[in-house]
N, C-alpha and C positions, 0 to 999 in steps of 0.2 A: 771268560768273556766279560767285558764291561759294556753297558749300554746306558746312556743317559740322555734324557730329552733336552733339547735346546730350543729357545725361541729365536728363530731366525728365518731367513729366506735367501733366495739367490743361489749362488754357486755352491755345489757340493762336490766332494771328491771321494773316490773309492780306490784305495791303493793296497797293493800286496795280495798275497795268496798264491796258490799253485799256478805256474806258468808265467809269473812275473819276476821282476828283479829282486823281490823280497818275498819269497814263498813261505817263510816261516812266521809271517805276521800280517794282519790286516789292520788298516787304519781308515775308517770311514768317518768323514767329517761333514756335518750338516746335511745328512742324507735322509731321504724319505723312506719309510718302511716299504713302500711299493717297489723301490729300486732294489732293496735287499731281497724281497720276495721274488722278483724277476731273476735275480742271480741265484737264489737258493733252489728254485724249482725249474729253471731253464725254460720258462714260458714267455710268450710274447705279451705285450701290454694288453692287447685286446682279449687275451685269455684269462685275465685276472679281474675278479669281481670282489669288491669289498667296500667298507665305509670310506667316506670322503677324506677322513683325517689321515688315511694312509698316504695321501698325496700332499698334505699340508704340514703336519707336525714333523720336526726335524730331530735327528739323533746323532750323537757321536758314538761310534762303536769301535772298540779296540780289542784285539784278541791275538793270542799266540796260536799258530797253526802247527800241529805235530809234524816233525821232520818227515819228508817223503810222502806226505799226504797227496792223494790224487785229487782231481777236480771233483769226482763223485763223492769222495770222502769229505772234502771241504764243503760241498753242498749239504750233506747230512749234518755237518757241524752247524751251518747257518740255520737249518730247519730246527735243530735242537734249541738253538738260541731263541728263535721265535716262539717255540712251544713252551719252553720253561721260563724264560724271562718275561715274555709278553703274554703268556697264557693264550697263545693263538690257537684257535680251533678252525678247521677247514675241511672241505670235502671236494671231491671231483664230480662234475656232471657234464653231460654232453648237450650242447645247444646248437641249433641249426643257424648257420650264418650265411650271408651272401658274400662270397669270396671270389677271387680270381685264382684259378688253378694254373700253376706254372707247368707247361707241357712242352714236349719236344715237337718241332715241326715234322711233317710227314717225310721229308728228305733227311731227317736226322739232325743232330746238333752240329754246329760249325766250330765247336770247341772240343778239345780232347782233354781227358784227365791227365794231370801232370804227376810225375813221380815226386813224392814228397822230399824236399831237401832236408838236410840236417836241421833240426829245430834249435833255434837260438833264443835266448832270453834277452830282450832289448828293452831299454827304457822308453823308446819311441817306436811307433809302428812304421813310420815312413820318414825318408829324407825328402824335403821339398826344396828344389833348387830355385834360385832367383831368376835364372834365365828361362824364357818361354820356349816350349817345344814347338814343333811345326804346327800343332793344333791350336796354338794360342794359349794353352794352359801352362802353368809352371811344370817343369820336369819333376816327376815323382818316382822315387825308388822305394818300393816296399821292402823293409828289412825282414819282417816276419809275416806269416800267413795272416790275411785280413783284407779289409776293403776300405777304401777312401773315396768319398764323393765330394766333388767340387763343382761350383757353378761359376760361370764367367760369361759376360756378354749375352745373357739369355740362354746359354747352353749348359748342359751338365755332363760331367764325366765321372764314371765309376771305374776305378782301377782296383782289380782284385788279384790276389796272389794266393793260390792253393786254398780255395774256399769251396764248400759244398753247395749244392743246389739249394739246400734248405737255408743256408746263410744268405744266398742271393735273394731267395723269396722273402726272407725277413727284411732285408733292406728295401726291396721293392714295395713292401707294405706301406712304407712312408711316402711313396711316390704315386701309387696306383689309385688311391682314393678308397680302397677297401683292403681287408686282409688278403695276402697272397700266400697260398699253400702249395708247397712243392709236391707235384705229382708227376715230375718229369721222368723218373726212372733211373737215369744214369747215376751210378755211384762213383765215389772218389772225389778228389779235389781238383778245382779248375782255376786257371789263371787267364785273365782276359781284360780288355778295356771296352767299355760301352759308352757311346756318345748319344745323347738325346736332348730334346727340348722339353723341359719340365713344364707342368701346369702350376697355376697358383702364383704366389708372390714373386717367385724367381723366374717367371716366364718373361720372354722378351723376343726381340727379333733374332732369330737363329736359323741357320740353314740346316741344322740337324733335324732328323725325323722325330716324331713323338715317341714316347716310351714303347708303345705297343709295336709300332713299325720297326723301331730300332732293335728290339729283341729278336724279331724275325730276321731282319737283314744282317745283323752283325753276329748273333749268337745261335741262330737256328732254333730259337725258343719262342713260345707264344703264351699269351694270357687268355684264358677262357672263363667267362662268367659262369659260376655254378652256385648251388646251395648245398652245403655239406654239413655234417655234424662235426663240431669241433669241441675237444675237451676243454673245459674251463675249470680253473681253480677258484673256488668260492670261499671267501673268508667269512666264517659264521660269527666270529667274535674275537676280541683281543683287548688287552689292557693298554691304555695310552701311556701309563707310567710303568716301566719295567721294574721287576723285583731286583733287589741288590744281589751281588755275587755271594 
């Protein structure tokens, strides 16, 4: 692996690795180490605690990935990079957080787990048509499992294909105002469309319900405020300039 610091800001890219069109190589350009850590440890942003420079200094990282490497093996590879090249030291600890628990309504969920389709590697997650659908949003066809969120005329739409409840909780974290933790229970992958009126800068005049009501009405899920212990990855120290290969 090669990692070199760059003085830059703005857009970054993270290409390649298992599950992509280029599984045998990664090419990260102008990326913050925080983004690499999130990928290496599969944690949410709110679970990562470390020095401010993890968010500001940028790096170019290029590496060859062994043929047939799984995502778990790839993550170990990234962790080794961080520990050997950046001399990163870390530990886990549990901290109490105010969160929303993602739960199933008393009458059960209104969505059912889908049988997983044959996995395909695509360069793009979705095809977005020019024509508007009946809901006023552009028509979207998801090629691979994942989620796409769009906003238009004060409303928001989340289109999901074969995603877990944890993935939904992760996306809702950015909309609910506090971390969302999946405690729903149902296992498997789900496909659905959710319409709601967001709060914040994207809010506007919309006939769609708010996020909390939309989850109940359309998916049979609800958010409940709780305080829970959440595992955090704490970065104790690291070198800003990585060692050479």
